[in-house]
VOGU-3710 file (C-alpha; in Angstrom, 3 decimals, decimal comma):
1> xxxxxxxxxx> -18,811/134,250/-2,617  -16,002/136,112/-0,948  -16,281/139,855/-0,756  -12,731/140,825/0,144  -9,146/139,852/-0,416  -9,083/137,103/2,189  -10,798/133,759/1,914  -13,378/133,043/4,579  -12,382/130,906/7,534  -14,518/128,029/6,253
11> xxxxxxxxxx> -12,927/128,227/2,811  -9,437/128,256/4,289  -10,267/125,195/6,406  -11,426/123,312/3,305  -8,279/124,187/1,407  -6,148/123,117/4,366  -8,002/119,793/4,609  -7,476/119,098/0,914  -3,813/120,216/1,142  -4,365/122,790/-1,585
21> xxxxxxxxxx> -1,440/125,182/-2,013  -1,079/128,419/-3,952  1,708/127,804/-6,458  0,835/130,233/-9,238  -1,932/132,395/-7,803  -1,686/134,651/-4,780  -4,517/134,624/-2,268  -4,551/138,414/-2,184  -5,279/138,457/-5,934  -8,467/136,404/-5,668
31> xxxxxxxxxx> -10,768/139,379/-5,091  -9,705/140,827/-8,442  -9,932/137,467/-10,247  -13,496/136,709/-9,145  -14,709/140,200/-10,024  -17,054/139,777/-13,040  -15,202/142,611/-14,762  -11,899/140,673/-14,618  -10,408/139,788/-18,004  -9,584/136,068/-17,802
41> xxxxxxxxxx> -7,277/136,449/-20,815  -4,757/138,040/-18,415  -4,233/134,654/-16,702  -1,558/132,328/-17,973  -2,356/128,617/-18,284  -0,933/127,659/-14,884  -2,912/130,329/-13,037  -6,103/129,453/-14,909  -5,803/125,767/-14,043  -4,978/126,483/-10,419
51> xxxxxxxxxx> -7,970/128,805/-10,110  -10,289/126,185/-11,650  -8,999/123,607/-9,182  -9,497/126,040/-6,291  -13,011/127,036/-7,390  -14,024/123,414/-7,904  -12,777/122,328/-4,475  -14,745/125,069/-2,739  -17,843/124,438/-4,873  -17,870/120,723/-4,112
61> xxxxxxxxxx> -17,425/121,443/-0,409  -20,383/123,820/-0,343  -18,368/127,042/0,058  -18,778/128,381/-3,461  -16,250/130,980/-4,624  -17,917/132,078/-7,887  -21,254/131,453/-9,566  -21,873/128,396/-11,748  -22,242/130,655/-14,770  -18,959/132,436/-14,124
71> xxxxxxxxxx> -17,185/129,095/-13,607  -18,659/127,475/-16,751  -18,786/130,358/-19,182  -15,775/132,409/-18,194  -13,000/130,302/-16,663  -13,866/126,789/-17,893  -14,719/128,134/-21,360  -11,351/129,892/-21,463  -9,622/126,566/-20,760  -11,666/124,849/-23,484
81> xxxxxxxxxx> -10,620/127,500/-25,973  -6,927/127,380/-25,024  -6,397/123,695/-24,260  -9,385/121,687/-25,517  -7,651/118,362/-24,774  -6,438/119,229/-21,279  -6,975/116,398/-18,743  -8,944/118,757/-16,461  -11,689/118,722/-19,101  -11,533/114,958/-19,501
91> xxxxxxxxxx> -11,804/113,804/-15,888  -14,417/113,975/-13,139  -13,882/116,853/-10,735  -13,413/115,157/-7,342  -15,467/115,864/-4,240  -12,928/117,283/-1,731  -13,990/115,293/1,303  -10,989/114,294/3,381  -12,664/113,136/6,571  -12,704/109,457/5,574
101> xxxxxxxxxx> -10,651/107,082/3,492  -11,797/106,585/-0,069  -13,289/103,266/-1,149  -14,124/101,774/-4,528  -17,577/102,702/-5,766  -19,856/99,839/-6,768  -20,678/101,773/-9,958  -18,749/104,378/-11,958  -20,249/107,824/-11,360  -18,960/110,078/-14,086
111> xxxxxxxxxx> -19,740/113,632/-15,096  -22,062/114,294/-18,006  -21,168/115,686/-21,405  -22,814/119,098/-21,807  -24,627/120,728/-24,699  -25,941/124,278/-24,837  -27,524/124,252/-28,272  -29,870/121,880/-30,097  -27,203/121,485/-32,798  -24,896/119,895/-30,209
121> xxxxxxxxxx> -27,669/117,445/-29,275  -28,026/116,571/-32,964  -24,301/115,855/-33,236  -24,573/113,529/-30,226  -27,563/111,781/-31,783  -25,579/111,251/-34,982  -23,068/109,303/-32,890  -25,937/107,265/-31,422  -27,191/106,578/-34,949  -23,748/105,369/-36,027
131> xxxxxxxxxx> -23,429/103,119/-32,949  -26,888/101,680/-33,552  -25,898/100,762/-37,083  -22,742/99,030/-35,886  -24,786/97,138/-33,282  -27,424/96,088/-35,787  -30,158/98,043/-33,974  -32,755/100,110/-35,825  -32,281/103,770/-34,987  -35,866/104,838/-35,740
141> xxxxxxxxxx> -37,242/102,671/-32,926  -34,610/103,501/-30,314  -35,999/104,874/-27,053  -34,515/108,058/-25,584  -35,085/109,023/-21,948  -34,964/112,583/-20,618  -34,871/113,529/-16,921  -34,172/116,676/-14,880  -30,519/117,145/-13,883  -30,721/117,994/-10,196
151> xxxxxxxxxx> -28,207/120,458/-8,793  -27,396/118,599/-5,592  -24,657/116,539/-3,969  -23,992/113,422/-6,062  -23,989/110,106/-4,180  -24,500/106,366/-4,681  -26,753/104,161/-2,529  -26,101/100,394/-2,701  -28,738/99,619/-0,048  -26,220/99,253/2,750
161> xxxxxxxxxx> -23,919/102,207/2,327  -24,119/105,648/0,772  -21,019/106,934/-1,006  -19,957/110,299/-2,330  -19,176/110,391/-6,038  -15,547/111,246/-5,339  -13,570/111,061/-8,560  -16,114/108,781/-10,212  -14,309/105,578/-9,228  -13,570/106,040/-5,530
171> xxxxxxxxxx> -15,661/107,928/-3,009  -16,140/108,170/0,751  -18,672/106,462/2,972  -21,339/108,922/4,161  -23,909/106,380/5,335  -24,282/108,519/8,448  -26,747/110,769/6,620  -29,282/107,913/6,468  -28,601/107,165/10,131  -29,500/110,810/10,812
181> xxxxxxxxxx> -32,916/110,232/9,279  -32,448/111,224/5,634  -35,122/109,608/3,479  -35,296/108,574/-0,152  -37,470/110,954/-2,182  -41,094/109,908/-2,528  -40,656/107,337/0,244  -38,665/105,254/-2,212  -36,646/102,197/-1,308  -32,937/102,069/-0,512
191> xxxxxxxxxx> -30,424/100,629/-2,939  -31,546/102,404/-6,108  -28,041/103,425/-7,081  -26,892/106,898/-8,158  -28,730/110,059/-7,189  -28,409/113,463/-5,552  -28,807/114,771/-2,019  -31,076/117,786/-2,518  -33,218/120,249/-0,631  -36,625/121,560/-1,643
201> xxxxxxxxxx> -36,213/124,850/-3,495  -39,274/126,463/-1,925  -38,325/125,276/1,565  -34,800/126,594/1,198  -36,003/130,019/0,066  -38,531/130,287/2,890  -36,527/128,835/5,766  -32,820/128,567/5,006  -31,810/131,338/2,608  -31,003/133,723/5,467
211> xxxxxxxxxx> -28,660/131,182/7,074  -26,992/129,637/4,021  -25,646/131,509/1,025  -26,911/128,860/-1,395  -28,361/125,357/-1,400  -24,939/123,741/-1,890  -23,777/125,229/1,418  -26,728/123,559/3,070  -26,333/120,216/1,266  -22,683/120,049/2,327
221> xxxxxxxxxx> -23,688/120,589/5,948  -25,853/117,443/5,818  -22,964/115,076/5,157  -20,210/116,449/7,381  -19,111/114,318/10,311  -19,893/116,965/12,884  -23,308/116,881/14,525  -26,187/118,298/12,538  -27,206/121,840/13,227  -30,905/122,371/14,051
231> xxxxxxxxxx> -31,860/123,763/10,574  -30,430/120,672/8,855  -32,050/118,265/11,308  -35,419/119,985/10,846  -35,199/119,832/7,043  -34,468/116,097/7,247  -37,321/115,510/9,710  -39,768/117,283/7,382  -38,409/115,335/4,379  -37,483/118,606/2,704
241> xxxxxxxxxx> -33,914/117,329/2,350  -33,813/113,929/0,674  -31,737/111,531/-1,388  -33,254/111,512/-4,864  -32,259/108,451/-6,950  -32,021/109,150/-10,670  -34,281/106,169/-11,367  -37,190/107,879/-9,555  -36,913/111,192/-11,402  -39,823/112,295/-13,565
251> xxxxxxxxxx> -39,019/111,423/-17,137  -40,035/111,545/-20,768  -39,446/108,644/-23,141  -39,804/108,372/-26,889  -38,078/108,130/-30,238  -35,657/110,701/-31,595  -38,278/111,912/-34,073  -40,662/112,620/-31,193  -37,957/114,243/-29,077  -36,738/116,461/-31,919
261> xxxxxxxxxx> -40,265/117,535/-32,864  -41,217/118,623/-29,346  -37,772/119,408/-27,948  -38,429/122,839/-26,418  -41,755/121,799/-24,864  -40,250/118,611/-23,413  -37,312/120,513/-21,929  -39,603/123,184/-20,437  -41,932/120,563/-18,933  -39,170/118,561/-17,256
271> xxxxxxxxxx> -37,468/121,710/-15,966  -40,562/122,559/-13,925  -41,401/119,014/-12,788  -39,681/119,079/-9,398  -39,349/121,467/-6,485  -35,565/121,122/-6,545  -32,821/123,132/-8,208  -32,380/121,943/-11,794  -29,391/122,901/-13,916  -30,135/120,879/-17,036
281> xxxxxxxxxx> -31,976/117,984/-18,645  -30,177/114,652/-19,038  -30,894/112,790/-22,275  -29,766/109,198/-22,615  -30,282/106,119/-24,711  -32,118/103,251/-23,003  -30,844/100,324/-25,082  -28,294/98,426/-22,963  -26,523/96,959/-25,990  -25,763/100,393/-27,384
291> xxxxxxxxxx> -24,790/101,742/-23,950  -22,280/98,955/-23,522  -20,962/99,431/-27,072  -20,466/103,208/-26,688  -18,902/102,987/-23,231  -17,366/106,009/-21,556  -14,432/108,360/-21,512  -12,634/109,109/-18,256  -15,008/112,030/-17,883  -18,468/110,991/-19,092
301> xxxxxxxxxx> -20,638/108,194/-20,511  -20,871/108,522/-24,298  -24,508/107,360/-24,335  -25,666/110,288/-22,223  -25,670/114,069/-22,564  -27,013/117,012/-20,533  -28,773/119,888/-22,230  -28,039/122,998/-20,191  -29,433/126,444/-20,568  -27,549/129,565/-19,781
311> xxxxxxxxxx> -30,745/131,403/-20,508  -30,247/134,284/-18,160  -31,391/137,301/-20,112  -31,701/140,975/-19,343  -33,756/143,752/-20,858  -31,778/146,963/-20,957  -31,866/150,394/-22,510  -29,329/151,422/-25,108  -27,551/154,580/-23,958  -25,702/155,183/-27,195
321> xxxxxxxxxx> -24,046/153,376/-30,093  -20,323/154,012/-30,466  -18,498/153,600/-33,779  -15,065/151,941/-33,709  -12,696/151,602/-36,668  -10,801/148,323/-36,993  -7,422/147,807/-38,653  -9,249/146,579/-41,779  -11,158/149,855/-42,039  -14,532/148,429/-41,072
331> xxxxxxxxxx> -16,425/150,710/-38,722  -18,136/148,526/-36,140  -21,033/149,555/-33,869  -20,798/148,909/-30,132  -23,934/149,499/-28,070  -23,329/150,995/-24,636  -26,134/149,867/-22,337  -27,235/150,531/-18,795  -24,981/148,333/-16,607  -26,514/144,959/-15,813
341> xxxxxxxxxx> -25,280/141,619/-14,485  -25,641/138,669/-16,815  -24,300/135,167/-16,079  -21,971/136,488/-13,427  -20,533/139,350/-15,463  -21,229/143,075/-15,395  -22,285/144,011/-18,922  -21,883/147,599/-20,110  -21,186/147,132/-23,828  -22,394/144,697/-26,451
351> xxxxxxxxxx> -21,573/144,360/-30,128  -24,222/145,161/-32,722  -22,243/143,254/-35,392  -22,582/145,765/-38,261  -24,337/148,998/-39,105  -26,859/147,355/-41,420  -28,174/145,541/-38,330  -28,308/148,876/-36,494  -30,188/150,436/-39,416  -32,670/147,622/-39,972
361> xxxxxxxxxx> -33,511/146,850/-36,327  -33,525/150,378/-34,928  -30,670/150,109/-32,432  -30,164/153,636/-31,190  -30,296/155,716/-27,996  -33,420/154,819/-26,053  -33,996/151,442/-27,686  -34,922/148,544/-25,392  -33,071/145,328/-26,175  -32,896/141,838/-24,717
371> xxxxxxxxxx> -29,402/140,507/-24,046  -28,484/136,852/-23,576  -25,410/134,680/-23,117  -26,585/131,361/-24,506  -23,538/129,271/-23,766  -21,246/132,063/-24,886  -18,758/134,227/-23,068  -19,629/137,255/-25,191  -23,167/138,617/-24,679  -25,317/139,167/-27,715
381> xxxxxxxxxx> -28,398/141,146/-28,651  -31,164/138,560/-28,719  -33,985/140,875/-29,742  -34,829/144,549/-30,155  -37,967/145,039/-28,032  -38,530/148,745/-28,601  -36,684/150,218/-31,593  -35,348/153,747/-31,720  -34,040/156,005/-34,438  -30,547/154,724/-35,301
391> xxxxxxxxxx> -27,628/157,088/-35,610  -25,456/156,131/-38,570  -22,028/157,767/-38,794  -21,192/159,500/-42,055  -17,487/159,882/-41,333  -14,817/157,700/-39,753  -14,675/158,280/-35,966  -10,901/158,130/-36,138  -9,869/160,190/-39,177  -13,050/161,960/-40,266
401> xxxxxxxxxx> -12,970/160,557/-43,804  -16,294/159,843/-45,543  -17,531/156,269/-45,113  -18,808/153,996/-47,852  -21,112/150,990/-47,658  -19,655/147,573/-48,470  -22,442/145,011/-48,134  -23,525/145,182/-44,456  -20,555/147,254/-43,339  -19,542/150,887/-43,268
411> xxxxxxxxxx> -15,960/151,221/-44,426  -13,208/153,808/-44,038  -10,997/153,646/-47,131  -8,399/156,117/-45,810  -6,237/153,172/-44,762  -2,884/154,951/-45,145  -3,741/157,918/-42,898  -6,447/156,694/-40,518  -5,070/156,710/-36,931  -7,243/153,794/-35,795
421> xxxxxxxxxx> -6,234/151,606/-38,722  -2,568/152,525/-38,283  -2,396/151,982/-34,511  -4,469/148,784/-34,668  -2,174/147,456/-37,399  0,949/148,295/-35,358  -0,523/146,651/-32,273  -1,423/143,598/-34,377  2,179/143,315/-35,599  3,703/143,226/-32,116
431> xxxxxxxxxx> 0,967/140,967/-30,763  1,376/138,336/-33,495  5,151/138,518/-33,274  4,685/137,524/-29,644  8,337/137,938/-28,581  8,080/141,351/-26,948  6,389/143,074/-24,028  5,180/146,612/-23,540  3,688/147,366/-26,951  0,014/147,264/-26,077
441> xxxxxxxxxx> -2,745/149,719/-27,093  -1,848/152,518/-24,674  1,870/152,476/-25,549  1,129/152,385/-29,276  -1,274/155,332/-28,965  1,336/157,318/-27,041  3,968/156,603/-29,684  1,585/157,479/-32,527  0,465/160,699/-30,827  4,136/161,630/-30,541
451> xxxxxxxxxx> 4,507/161,481/-34,311  5,849/157,974/-34,957  3,364/156,272/-37,256  5,241/153,307/-38,736  6,647/150,048/-37,410  10,139/150,691/-38,847  10,020/154,118/-37,212  9,368/152,466/-33,845  12,337/150,121/-34,306  14,589/153,124/-34,930
461> xxxxxxxxxx> 13,639/154,824/-31,643  16,351/155,236/-28,981  15,909/155,539/-25,240  15,970/159,340/-25,357  13,303/159,263/-28,065  10,983/157,211/-25,868  11,544/159,670/-22,997  10,552/162,546/-25,282  7,398/160,605/-26,191  6,378/160,565/-22,518
471> xxxxxxxxxx> 7,862/157,307/-21,226  9,887/157,195/-18,027  13,651/156,512/-18,230  13,357/152,930/-16,955  10,387/152,214/-19,201  12,258/153,718/-22,162  15,188/151,413/-21,452  12,835/148,419/-21,313  11,113/149,390/-24,571  14,398/149,539/-26,457
481> xxxxxxxxxx> 15,400/146,225/-24,903  12,157/144,626/-26,019  12,647/145,871/-29,586  16,113/144,358/-29,618  14,735/141,136/-28,170  12,046/140,895/-30,867  14,752/140,948/-33,554  17,223/138,688/-31,769  14,950/135,885/-30,558  14,220/133,163/-33,119
491> xxxxxxxxxx> 10,754/133,467/-34,642  9,016/131,384/-37,294  9,027/133,016/-40,712  5,300/132,311/-41,099  4,571/134,182/-37,858  6,623/137,143/-39,073  4,658/137,209/-42,344  1,321/136,901/-40,527  2,189/139,900/-38,339  1,677/142,215/-41,330
501> xxxxxxxxxx> -2,056/141,583/-41,127  -2,549/140,932/-44,830  -6,132/139,994/-45,693  -6,604/136,210/-45,875  -3,117/135,667/-44,462  -3,525/134,622/-40,867  -0,993/132,399/-39,148  -2,460/129,163/-40,483  -2,461/130,266/-44,117  1,014/131,775/-43,810
511> xxxxxxxxxx> 2,436/128,556/-42,396  0,756/126,577/-45,187  2,037/128,985/-47,853  5,630/128,907/-46,602  5,508/125,127/-46,569  5,502/125,360/-50,380  7,320/128,611/-51,185  10,300/130,230/-49,381  9,582/133,554/-47,688  11,864/135,434/-50,075
521> xxxxxxxxxx> 9,745/134,372/-53,065  6,188/134,922/-51,837  6,029/138,509/-53,114  6,599/137,275/-56,667  3,857/134,628/-56,533  0,945/134,755/-58,932  -2,606/133,671/-58,352  -1,858/130,539/-60,389  1,055/129,677/-58,089  -1,039/129,931/-54,932
531> xxxxxxxxxx> -4,041/127,907/-56,118  -1,741/124,917/-56,625  -1,823/124,573/-52,818  -4,748/122,535/-51,563  -7,289/124,696/-49,732  -6,485/127,980/-51,491  -9,268/129,000/-53,877  -8,950/131,535/-56,688  -10,731/134,139/-54,580  -8,341/133,646/-51,644
541> xxxxxxxxxx> -5,325/133,598/-53,951  -6,409/136,846/-55,591  -6,782/138,555/-52,203  -3,402/137,257/-51,058  -1,586/138,487/-54,175  -3,143/141,945/-53,795  -2,300/142,069/-50,083  1,285/140,943/-50,600  1,779/143,597/-53,251  0,495/146,331/-50,912
551> xxxxxxxxxx> 2,695/145,145/-48,008  5,916/144,554/-49,954  7,544/147,919/-49,257  6,915/147,664/-45,516  8,050/144,031/-45,501  11,314/144,831/-47,277  12,113/147,620/-44,829  11,502/145,445/-41,765  13,123/142,335/-43,229  16,314/144,342/-43,756
561> xxxxxxxxxx> 16,428/145,064/-40,001  17,691/141,556/-39,375  14,967/139,573/-37,614  16,120/136,109/-36,578  13,702/134,071/-38,685  13,387/130,293/-38,512  12,658/128,887/-41,938  9,596/126,704/-42,445  10,600/123,312/-43,899  9,292/123,024/-47,429
571> xxxxxxxxxx> 6,801/120,291/-48,193  8,709/117,198/-49,204  11,855/118,060/-47,256  12,970/114,889/-45,548  12,454/114,681/-41,819  14,306/112,222/-39,607  11,965/109,286/-40,212  14,225/106,853/-38,369  15,143/109,069/-35,423  14,146/108,551/-31,764
581> xxxxxxxxxx> 11,256/111,011/-32,027  9,760/109,906/-35,333  6,000/109,571/-34,986  6,033/110,293/-31,241  3,494/112,604/-29,585  5,470/114,727/-27,123  4,430/117,223/-24,460  6,959/119,668/-22,978  6,317/121,070/-19,497  8,137/123,134/-16,901
591> xxxxxxxxxx> 10,968/125,655/-17,207  13,736/124,548/-19,587  17,415/125,455/-19,070  18,957/124,818/-22,485  16,425/126,816/-24,475  12,797/127,812/-24,585  9,964/125,335/-24,861  9,065/126,863/-28,230  12,554/126,097/-29,510  12,283/122,518/-28,298
601> xxxxxxxxxx> 8,900/122,127/-29,959  10,274/123,363/-33,289  13,211/120,981/-33,062  10,933/118,044/-32,215  8,735/118,733/-35,240  11,767/118,856/-37,522  12,772/115,449/-36,121  9,436/113,939/-37,106  7,532/114,251/-33,814  4,083/115,606/-33,134
611> xxxxxxxxxx> 3,828/118,093/-30,280  0,872/118,378/-27,930  -0,071/121,029/-25,364  -1,530/118,703/-22,746  -1,313/115,085/-21,601  -3,810/112,626/-23,085  -3,959/108,879/-23,461  -2,246/109,279/-26,843  0,822/111,071/-25,453  4,033/109,049/-25,830
621> xxxxxxxxxx> 6,535/111,202/-23,975  6,474/113,931/-21,311  9,642/116,037/-21,221  9,957/117,803/-17,866  11,917/120,920/-17,062  11,981/122,521/-13,626  9,006/123,344/-11,384  6,628/120,678/-12,713  3,756/119,930/-10,351  3,302/116,404/-8,943
631> xxxxxxxxxx> -0,224/116,139/-10,395  1,090/116,225/-13,946  3,822/113,689/-13,151  1,356/111,345/-11,473  -1,072/111,716/-14,356  1,639/110,715/-16,826  2,562/107,692/-14,723  -1,067/106,584/-14,570  -1,266/106,682/-18,354  2,037/104,874/-18,826
641> xxxxxxxxxx> 3,683/107,837/-20,550  7,479/107,867/-20,821  8,942/110,530/-18,515  12,184/112,267/-19,489  14,107/115,083/-17,869  15,403/117,835/-20,118  18,902/116,306/-19,957  17,612/112,811/-20,796  15,651/114,212/-23,730  18,660/116,080/-25,127
651> xxxx> 20,825/112,981/-24,686  18,689/111,229/-27,289  20,459/113,242/-29,983  24,052/112,955/-28,762
//
């Protein structure tokens, strides 16, 4: 892992060999990005994807940039949350070897679908059960096989040549490693197909850890064209570095009932079965008929899954529990703990969920707790090991008002005068509106401290007012400009309504509501009106009516300021069913010249199209603005997707 702003010489050489270029990231920013304290939410989609590509290239080449945990549970998880259908998640990450031409692999070597909880394994098994039924095979007698997932360098041995995995379909010939003396694990025969080049864990720790940062660095050194260094040659001679075919791995076999009943014990046993790094347990179905029926995606075989543990835990002492008031008035406990690293991140604070948990489990200063990040980005309290006397607040930390209990929560009911509720609500408004910059937590606090406590009051501020509130002249000018922008730029009426933060009225419910009732009428709706919409229960409708009533005065004042609202088409309004976009799945990419991408998406929906965020096999049309990378264009061509420039797209309607 790099320790300063510059990449190491070896890392730079790898990036040069793979022709990687920095298009969205800057090399000097990498030190900040890989810091465990970095907030990945600050990255836009292009930077996130470029960083994932960069990190993967260096990982596959043995010059790891960040830890596996940080890659999987911070950056890759962020991509899954933002763009769950993005092609990066659907394809095999290629090995970045450029020293030889690629050749077709004799067998597809794909990645493996991952699961971090038993519930995810159960969902996979349900798919197996369904496939078995369609194949006429009895599920109860099906045989499942479980093996350790070695953390090595994936390769395929056909008995004559050894290939890297490459992109799963094409790899490079690295037969030279057998010519250098590499043996098959357990003195096994050649030609046993897919496996991993690995090094003994105990041998690495005793003899190589001082020379190589991690085992992947060492494994990569075994396959490079340059002559072997003495440590690598010695490890091969002693058979401490080997090619381990998957077919020779220790395994467990049995029915699903047997696997489910002894799942934890089986996983634990297989994890300790070999003296090699293991990063999961692969579970697969043995029946060839079902395997053929289920097939594979571009990324993984559907008949196989890897159970992975991110079981790194830490026992820490609670320093104190801090109360924080949310915009809803709930007072939430946050435990400040002694700083500790967990799954690549420096943890200083962890949520305690609610004060009833604090009260019942004894989470207070001096308590010892166990933290874990079981497949999650956010750490959680797994167990209270040594309880302490909890400290329960009696008054709101923001306004000092007495708190009341509401089920598990402490609640501040001074919602009209509580600074935390007011500032959080203002911040929520600007954040949901999404067409402005500069109105984050610190700016909102500064404005509130200066005596402006309402959203309409903020919109009435002039440049000189912002200067008096403590903003610099240039910043004051920008703030006024952003307020003007937020009113002038088109914005969906459902987004505007959702910005008021009314209980039960998030963006999804607001869009659904305005699909049946115009914005101007929603404040006159009754509970009976709302429950006519599918998905809205009486309880939800009651909460919405109460919330709309409470927000009406504020809404009227802001609505009169002239926001440029785009009306949501009412259900039943005719769309262009016969137009050129009807029924098409369209993805917009690049910088547009005739309008924003959001505007183009809205127009496409009104013309009967569906709009996606990323290219998939179901995409019909990719509309390209400026500065679109070649990878996306090539991907679209591979999938046979129609490519249109912005001008060609707009010409469809002329």
